[in-house]
TIVO-2410 file (N, C-alpha, C; in nm, 3 decimals):
# residues 95
REC num residu      c1      c2      c3 atome chaine
REC   1      X   0.084  -0.115   0.006     N      A
REC   1      X   0.007   0.001  -0.004    CA      A
REC   1      X   0.089   0.119  -0.002     C      A
REC   2      X   0.064   0.215  -0.065     N      A
REC   2      X   0.140   0.341  -0.085    CA      A
REC   2      X   0.032   0.454  -0.088     C      A
REC   3      X   0.067   0.556  -0.041     N      A
REC   3      X  -0.023   0.687  -0.036    CA      A
REC   3      X   0.000   0.770  -0.143     C      A
REC   4      X  -0.095   0.831  -0.199     N      A
REC   4      X  -0.087   0.940  -0.301    CA      A
REC   4      X  -0.053   1.082  -0.246     C      A
REC   5      X  -0.021   1.161  -0.319     N      A
REC   5      X  -0.001   1.308  -0.271    CA      A
REC   5      X  -0.122   1.362  -0.211     C      A
REC   6      X  -0.243   1.329  -0.288     N      A
REC   6      X  -0.361   1.397  -0.237    CA      A
REC   6      X  -0.408   1.321  -0.103     C      A
REC   7      X  -0.376   1.210  -0.069     N      A
REC   7      X  -0.403   1.134   0.043    CA      A
REC   7      X  -0.315   1.194   0.154     C      A
REC   8      X  -0.199   1.216   0.112     N      A
REC   8      X  -0.110   1.289   0.229    CA      A
REC   8      X  -0.176   1.418   0.268     C      A
REC   9      X  -0.207   1.486   0.164     N      A
REC   9      X  -0.281   1.622   0.206    CA      A
REC   9      X  -0.407   1.615   0.273     C      A
REC  10      X  -0.472   1.507   0.239     N      A
REC  10      X  -0.603   1.499   0.305    CA      A
REC  10      X  -0.583   1.468   0.462     C      A
REC  11      X  -0.480   1.367   0.492     N      A
REC  11      X  -0.446   1.348   0.625    CA      A
REC  11      X  -0.398   1.458   0.698     C      A
REC  12      X  -0.314   1.535   0.628     N      A
REC  12      X  -0.267   1.658   0.698    CA      A
REC  12      X  -0.380   1.756   0.728     C      A
REC  13      X  -0.487   1.771   0.625     N      A
REC  13      X  -0.603   1.842   0.651    CA      A
REC  13      X  -0.673   1.788   0.774     C      A
REC  14      X  -0.703   1.657   0.786     N      A
REC  14      X  -0.769   1.600   0.894    CA      A
REC  14      X  -0.701   1.620   1.029     C      A
REC  15      X  -0.552   1.623   1.022     N      A
REC  15      X  -0.473   1.643   1.150    CA      A
REC  15      X  -0.458   1.777   1.181     C      A
REC  16      X  -0.520   1.879   1.111     N      A
REC  16      X  -0.500   2.005   1.115    CA      A
REC  16      X  -0.368   2.072   1.113     C      A
REC  17      X  -0.292   2.009   1.028     N      A
REC  17      X  -0.154   2.051   0.999    CA      A
REC  17      X  -0.145   2.112   0.866     C      A
REC  18      X  -0.094   2.239   0.880     N      A
REC  18      X  -0.071   2.309   0.752    CA      A
REC  18      X   0.060   2.261   0.680     C      A
REC  19      X   0.048   2.212   0.559     N      A
REC  19      X   0.162   2.150   0.487    CA      A
REC  19      X   0.169   2.208   0.346     C      A
REC  20      X   0.295   2.232   0.319     N      A
REC  20      X   0.311   2.287   0.162    CA      A
REC  20      X   0.322   2.160   0.070     C      A
REC  21      X   0.330   2.196  -0.063     N      A
REC  21      X   0.342   2.085  -0.149    CA      A
REC  21      X   0.471   2.022  -0.143     C      A
REC  22      X   0.575   2.101  -0.113     N      A
REC  22      X   0.727   2.041  -0.098    CA      A
REC  22      X   0.715   1.952   0.020     C      A
REC  23      X   0.672   1.994   0.123     N      A
REC  23      X   0.652   1.910   0.256    CA      A
REC  23      X   0.562   1.796   0.245     C      A
REC  24      X   0.463   1.815   0.160     N      A
REC  24      X   0.383   1.691   0.137    CA      A
REC  24      X   0.449   1.586   0.066     C      A
REC  25      X   0.529   1.631  -0.032     N      A
REC  25      X   0.592   1.527  -0.121    CA      A
REC  25      X   0.698   1.460  -0.030     C      A
REC  26      X   0.781   1.524   0.056     N      A
REC  26      X   0.875   1.461   0.145    CA      A
REC  26      X   0.799   1.374   0.251     C      A
REC  27      X   0.691   1.413   0.284     N      A
REC  27      X   0.602   1.340   0.392    CA      A
REC  27      X   0.554   1.197   0.323     C      A
REC  28      X   0.508   1.227   0.192     N      A
REC  28      X   0.467   1.119   0.123    CA      A
REC  28      X   0.556   1.007   0.118     C      A
REC  29      X   0.685   1.055   0.078     N      A
REC  29      X   0.799   0.944   0.066    CA      A
REC  29      X   0.827   0.878   0.190     C      A
REC  30      X   0.836   0.954   0.308     N      A
REC  30      X   0.868   0.898   0.426    CA      A
REC  30      X   0.755   0.799   0.465     C      A
REC  31      X   0.615   0.845   0.451     N      A
REC  31      X   0.504   0.758   0.513    CA      A
REC  31      X   0.509   0.627   0.424     C      A
REC  32      X   0.541   0.640   0.279     N      A
REC  32      X   0.539   0.514   0.196    CA      A
REC  32      X   0.658   0.419   0.241     C      A
REC  33      X   0.767   0.480   0.282     N      A
REC  33      X   0.877   0.400   0.352    CA      A
REC  33      X   0.841   0.320   0.466     C      A
REC  34      X   0.763   0.395   0.554     N      A
REC  34      X   0.719   0.330   0.667    CA      A
REC  34      X   0.619   0.223   0.640     C      A
REC  35      X   0.518   0.252   0.551     N      A
REC  35      X   0.417   0.154   0.513    CA      A
REC  35      X   0.487   0.020   0.441     C      A
REC  36      X   0.608   0.046   0.369     N      A
REC  36      X   0.671  -0.057   0.299    CA      A
REC  36      X   0.753  -0.157   0.405     C      A
REC  37      X   0.803  -0.079   0.497     N      A
REC  37      X   0.866  -0.164   0.628    CA      A
REC  37      X   0.758  -0.248   0.696     C      A
REC  38      X   0.631  -0.185   0.716     N      A
REC  38      X   0.531  -0.263   0.791    CA      A
REC  38      X   0.493  -0.389   0.696     C      A
REC  39      X   0.492  -0.364   0.571     N      A
REC  39      X   0.457  -0.465   0.478    CA      A
REC  39      X   0.563  -0.579   0.491     C      A
REC  40      X   0.680  -0.537   0.499     N      A
REC  40      X   0.793  -0.646   0.505    CA      A
REC  40      X   0.765  -0.712   0.626     C      A
REC  41      X   0.738  -0.654   0.735     N      A
REC  41      X   0.724  -0.720   0.862    CA      A
REC  41      X   0.610  -0.803   0.866     C      A
REC  42      X   0.509  -0.770   0.799     N      A
REC  42      X   0.386  -0.856   0.794    CA      A
REC  42      X   0.407  -0.981   0.719     C      A
REC  43      X   0.500  -0.973   0.628     N      A
REC  43      X   0.530  -1.084   0.535    CA      A
REC  43      X   0.616  -1.202   0.597     C      A
REC  44      X   0.679  -1.171   0.713     N      A
REC  44      X   0.747  -1.275   0.795    CA      A
REC  44      X   0.658  -1.386   0.861     C      A
REC  45      X   0.694  -1.490   0.830     N      A
REC  45      X   0.610  -1.607   0.907    CA      A
REC  45      X   0.643  -1.627   1.059     C      A
REC  46      X   0.549  -1.586   1.148     N      A
REC  46      X   0.583  -1.584   1.282    CA      A
REC  46      X   0.496  -1.692   1.333     C      A
REC  47      X   0.452  -1.804   1.267     N      A
REC  47      X   0.354  -1.894   1.320    CA      A
REC  47      X   0.413  -1.978   1.429     C      A
REC  48      X   0.561  -2.001   1.423     N      A
REC  48      X   0.626  -2.080   1.528    CA      A
REC  48      X   0.674  -2.003   1.640     C      A
REC  49      X   0.646  -1.876   1.643     N      A
REC  49      X   0.697  -1.782   1.759    CA      A
REC  49      X   0.593  -1.763   1.860     C      A
REC  50      X   0.652  -1.789   1.976     N      A
REC  50      X   0.549  -1.783   2.106    CA      A
REC  50      X   0.539  -1.624   2.131     C      A
REC  51      X   0.411  -1.569   2.163     N      A
REC  51      X   0.407  -1.430   2.209    CA      A
REC  51      X   0.477  -1.394   2.321     C      A
REC  52      X   0.524  -1.286   2.315     N      A
REC  52      X   0.607  -1.229   2.450    CA      A
REC  52      X   0.542  -1.099   2.497     C      A
REC  53      X   0.557  -1.081   2.631     N      A
REC  53      X   0.510  -0.956   2.687    CA      A
REC  53      X   0.622  -0.863   2.686     C      A
REC  54      X   0.744  -0.897   2.664     N      A
REC  54      X   0.867  -0.817   2.669    CA      A
REC  54      X   0.966  -0.877   2.575     C      A
REC  55      X   1.049  -0.777   2.510     N      A
REC  55      X   1.148  -0.821   2.415    CA      A
REC  55      X   1.263  -0.907   2.480     C      A
REC  56      X   1.279  -0.897   2.612     N      A
REC  56      X   1.382  -0.974   2.678    CA      A
REC  56      X   1.309  -1.062   2.796     C      A
REC  57      X   1.367  -1.174   2.816     N      A
REC  57      X   1.309  -1.259   2.922    CA      A
REC  57      X   1.356  -1.207   3.060     C      A
REC  58      X   1.287  -1.105   3.122     N      A
REC  58      X   1.326  -1.052   3.245    CA      A
REC  58      X   1.222  -1.086   3.357     C      A
REC  59      X   1.294  -1.104   3.470     N      A
REC  59      X   1.205  -1.127   3.583    CA      A
REC  59      X   1.201  -0.996   3.672     C      A
REC  60      X   1.091  -0.953   3.696     N      A
REC  60      X   1.079  -0.815   3.784    CA      A
REC  60      X   1.146  -0.827   3.923     C      A
REC  61      X   1.218  -0.725   3.947     N      A
REC  61      X   1.287  -0.721   4.079    CA      A
REC  61      X   1.179  -0.705   4.181     C      A
REC  62      X   1.191  -0.781   4.283     N      A
REC  62      X   1.097  -0.771   4.399    CA      A
REC  62      X   1.160  -0.700   4.519     C      A
REC  63      X   1.082  -0.627   4.582     N      A
REC  63      X   1.133  -0.570   4.721    CA      A
REC  63      X   1.052  -0.597   4.836     C      A
REC  64      X   1.103  -0.594   4.939     N      A
REC  64      X   1.035  -0.622   5.064    CA      A
REC  64      X   0.920  -0.531   5.068     C      A
REC  65      X   0.796  -0.590   5.097     N      A
REC  65      X   0.672  -0.509   5.121    CA      A
REC  65      X   0.671  -0.443   5.269     C      A
REC  66      X   0.721  -0.325   5.268     N      A
REC  66      X   0.712  -0.271   5.416    CA      A
REC  66      X   0.697  -0.119   5.393     C      A
REC  67      X   0.640  -0.047   5.492     N      A
REC  67      X   0.616   0.089   5.501    CA      A
REC  67      X   0.733   0.169   5.516     C      A
REC  68      X   0.777   0.271   5.422     N      A
REC  68      X   0.897   0.341   5.429    CA      A
REC  68      X   0.858   0.490   5.444     C      A
REC  69      X   0.741   0.523   5.442     N      A
REC  69      X   0.702   0.669   5.472    CA      A
REC  69      X   0.634   0.682   5.605     C      A
REC  70      X   0.636   0.790   5.678     N      A
REC  70      X   0.587   0.813   5.801    CA      A
REC  70      X   0.440   0.873   5.778     C      A
REC  71      X   0.350   0.839   5.853     N      A
REC  71      X   0.216   0.885   5.844    CA      A
REC  71      X   0.211   1.061   5.869     C      A
REC  72      X   0.162   1.124   5.758     N      A
REC  72      X   0.165   1.273   5.778    CA      A
REC  72      X   0.041   1.322   5.738     C      A
REC  73      X  -0.068   1.239   5.761     N      A
REC  73      X  -0.210   1.294   5.713    CA      A
REC  73      X  -0.243   1.404   5.792     C      A
REC  74      X  -0.209   1.409   5.922     N      A
REC  74      X  -0.246   1.532   6.008    CA      A
REC  74      X  -0.182   1.657   5.941     C      A
REC  75      X  -0.057   1.664   5.918     N      A
REC  75      X   0.013   1.766   5.854    CA      A
REC  75      X  -0.048   1.803   5.709     C      A
REC  76      X  -0.086   1.707   5.629     N      A
REC  76      X  -0.150   1.744   5.508    CA      A
REC  76      X  -0.283   1.801   5.520     C      A
REC  77      X  -0.363   1.743   5.617     N      A
REC  77      X  -0.495   1.798   5.641    CA      A
REC  77      X  -0.494   1.925   5.690     C      A
REC  78      X  -0.383   1.979   5.761     N      A
REC  78      X  -0.372   2.112   5.828    CA      A
REC  78      X  -0.377   2.226   5.735     C      A
REC  79      X  -0.336   2.203   5.604     N      A
REC  79      X  -0.345   2.292   5.503    CA      A
REC  79      X  -0.471   2.274   5.409     C      A
REC  80      X  -0.560   2.181   5.432     N      A
REC  80      X  -0.658   2.174   5.347    CA      A
REC  80      X  -0.774   2.272   5.391     C      A
REC  81      X  -0.866   2.310   5.289     N      A
REC  81      X  -0.972   2.423   5.323    CA      A
REC  81      X  -1.080   2.354   5.429     C      A
REC  82      X  -1.119   2.231   5.403     N      A
REC  82      X  -1.224   2.186   5.491    CA      A
REC  82      X  -1.203   2.041   5.523     C      A
REC  83      X  -1.184   2.010   5.651     N      A
REC  83      X  -1.166   1.862   5.697    CA      A
REC  83      X  -1.247   1.826   5.806     C      A
REC  84      X  -1.300   1.702   5.807     N      A
REC  84      X  -1.412   1.669   5.912    CA      A
REC  84      X  -1.364   1.524   5.946     C      A
REC  85      X  -1.359   1.476   6.072     N      A
REC  85      X  -1.323   1.351   6.114    CA      A
REC  85      X  -1.205   1.273   6.023     C      A
REC  86      X  -1.101   1.359   5.997     N      A
REC  86      X  -0.991   1.307   5.917    CA      A
REC  86      X  -1.023   1.286   5.769     C      A
REC  87      X  -1.144   1.339   5.720     N      A
REC  87      X  -1.172   1.333   5.582    CA      A
REC  87      X  -1.168   1.462   5.515     C      A
REC  88      X  -1.138   1.472   5.393     N      A
REC  88      X  -1.139   1.595   5.323    CA      A
REC  88      X  -1.283   1.621   5.261     C      A
REC  89      X  -1.334   1.746   5.292     N      A
REC  89      X  -1.468   1.778   5.241    CA      A
REC  89      X  -1.454   1.859   5.117     C      A
REC  90      X  -1.537   1.809   5.017     N      A
REC  90      X  -1.525   1.879   4.876    CA      A
REC  90      X  -1.674   1.915   4.845     C      A
REC  91      X  -1.674   2.020   4.771     N      A
REC  91      X  -1.814   2.085   4.731    CA      A
REC  91      X  -1.895   1.966   4.653     C      A
REC  92      X  -2.035   1.982   4.678     N      A
REC  92      X  -2.116   1.883   4.618    CA      A
REC  92      X  -2.127   1.895   4.473     C      A
REC  93      X  -2.091   1.799   4.368     N      A
REC  93      X  -2.092   1.829   4.231    CA      A
REC  93      X  -2.231   1.787   4.169     C      A
REC  94      X  -2.274   1.666   4.212     N      A
REC  94      X  -2.399   1.614   4.141    CA      A
REC  94      X  -2.520   1.630   4.241     C      A
REC  95      X  -2.626   1.665   4.201     N      A
REC  95      X  -2.738   1.675   4.279    CA      A
REC  95      X  -2.808   1.540   4.301     C      A
***
């Protein structure tokens, strides 16, 4: 699949991008190169390849599940405009 110059200009119009004729020609060439690369990748037989979630077989590093921060809710709520019983009060949005 390759794009025509009119299609590139239409895409630019839909994207609200102002593009000159010279820029449209260069963009057409680059987009057609990208589409050709996608076509080459689609032509590769991947039927025997197992799907992967990541390009490398990595094991996530795990850390000890422990609290590292001190409780500062009183300090944070001291600067809030409205607090009641340890909860932030906000204006009613829905009736």
